[in-house]
C-alpha positions, 0 to 999 in steps of 0.5 A: 863153444865159449872157452873155459878159463883157468886160475891161470888167467885173469884174474890172478888170485892168490895162493896158500898153502899150510904153514908149520912155521912161516912168520908171516901167515894168515888163517883158516878155521873149519871148525866153528872156532872149537878146535885149532886153526889151519895157519896159511903161508902165501906161495908163488907157484899155483901148483903148490897152493892147497887154498885160493884167496880172493886177494889177487896179486894187483891187490884188488879182489876178485870174489870168492865165496863159500856157500852154505846153501843150494845155489843153481847157475844157468843161462838165460835167454839173454846168454848171461848167467843167472845166479839164484841162492835157494833161501828166502831172505827179507827184501830189504836184505836182498835190495842190498845185496842187488845194490852191491852186485851193480855198484861192484859191476857184477850185474848189468845196470839195466837188468838191475834198474829194472830189478829194482822197480821189480822188487821194490813195489808190491812184492812179499817181505821175503824173496828167494835172491835171484840175479842175472849177472855179466861178469864171468862166473863158475860154481863149484860143488864143495866137498861138504854136500850141498855146500858150494863155492862161487868165484865171479872172475872180476876184480874189485876194489877192497872197498867194493868186495867189503861192502859185497861181503857185507851184504852176501852175509846180511842176506845169510848166503855166507856165513858170519864165521867166513865173513869174520875170517875175511876181515882178519885176513884180509882175503877169502879162501877156498880150498883149491878146486881139484882138492877136498878137506881129505887132501889136506894133513891133519891139523895138529893139536892146538898145543902144538901150534902154541909150541911153534910160535 
């Protein structure tokens, strides 16, 4: 039986907690820009963290994605996991995502070549993205019903990670606000596995943030 890896094993992602006074922080906004943002500071101790980032201690990125649509993870006969995003997307966006996943080393090159051949010719204008991956992957349910957190446990350069996020956004698999947050902060941020929004302290009113900084 394959051992289930923990977040303590590679890759070493960074962990973050809400701060009320740190001068070095990143922001996360779950309110669509309508409410105050949470301000987070990096913590060296995983057990103190409330959020996990794609940014790793090495300076590389291990993709940690907030997926606001149904997604499934299944094992196929080859032994590799298959990720299926339950949304129809334009074929061009699907092919760009396939290329980004291939270039990031998340897909087996032989599978990617075969998929390009199948998908490029004779397919409809829209497709349901489905990928057979070689990188370790985990899929966790979000505290919001029907939403998921998807982790690829492999480290990418910042450039490869940015390209991957752009491709996921173009395909409509991650939201524009989530992508914008990653650009702003230099990392994606997800609530740490085992916690829910109910476990986080209430966000202070905007005027309190303004008076504190």
